[in-house]
C-alpha positions in Angstrom: -21.2 -22.8 -19.2 -19.8 -22.8 -15.7 -20.1 -19.7 -13.6 -22.4 -18.0 -11.4 -25.8 -16.6 -11.8 -26.4 -13.2 -10.1 -29.9 -12.1 -9.4 -30.1 -8.2 -9.3 -33.2 -6.3 -8.4 -32.9 -2.5 -9.1 -35.0 0.4 -8.2 -34.6 4.1 -9.0 -34.7 6.8 -6.2 -38.3 7.9 -5.9 -39.8 5.0 -7.7 -41.8 2.2 -6.4 -41.2 -0.1 -9.6 -38.3 -2.4 -9.7 -36.6 -4.3 -12.5 -35.2 -7.5 -11.9 -32.7 -9.5 -14.0 -30.4 -12.6 -13.7 -27.0 -12.2 -14.9 -25.0 -15.1 -16.1 -21.2 -14.5 -15.0 -18.6 -17.1 -16.4 -15.7 -18.4 -14.5 -13.3 -16.5 -17.1 -15.1 -13.3 -16.4 -14.7 -13.7 -12.8 -11.1 -14.5 -13.3 -10.4 -11.5 -15.3 -12.1 -9.4 -12.9 -10.2 -10.8 -10.0 -6.7 -10.4 -12.2 -7.6 -6.7 -12.9 -8.6 -6.1 -9.3 -5.1 -7.5 -8.3 -3.2 -5.5 -10.9 -5.1 -2.1 -9.8 -4.0 -2.9 -6.1 -0.4 -3.5 -7.3 0.0 -0.4 -9.1 -1.5 1.5 -6.3 0.8 0.2 -3.9 3.6 0.9 -6.3 2.7 4.2 -6.9 2.0 5.2 -3.2 5.1 3.8 -1.9 7.5 6.7 -2.3 4.9 8.7 -0.4 4.5 6.1 2.4 8.5 6.0 3.0 8.5 9.9 2.8 5.9 9.8 5.5 7.7 7.1 7.7 11.1 9.1 7.3 9.7 12.5 8.0 12.0 14.5 10.2 8.9 16.0 12.1 8.5 12.3 13.5 12.2 12.3 14.6 13.5 9.5 12.1 16.4 10.1 9.6 15.1 11.4 6.4 16.6 9.0 3.8 15.8 11.5 1.1 18.2 14.3 2.4 21.1 14.1 0.3 22.7 17.6 1.6 25.6 16.3 3.4 28.8 15.2 1.4 28.8 11.7 0.1 30.8 9.0 2.0 31.5 11.3 4.9 30.4 8.3 7.4 32.1 5.5 5.6 35.8 6.8 5.0 38.2 8.3 7.3 39.5 12.1 6.5 42.0 12.2 3.6 41.0 9.0 2.0 40.2 10.4 -1.2 
């Protein structure tokens, strides 16, 4: 089996005794862990993107609010009387 051997030493709070273990971690397990971490990061960025956009375009910062649709549609693109 290819992979890594992790030497872990654990001690409970308030105790002087420590337990030691050597854990074998395969390359496949590390690849699954890496893939899961990348998926979690991508999901977090996807879920937080609307909030980041709202914060970057907030009127308090003097920027145009891209989520404000209170005006008439197409008022900037067509001259008066087009429709």
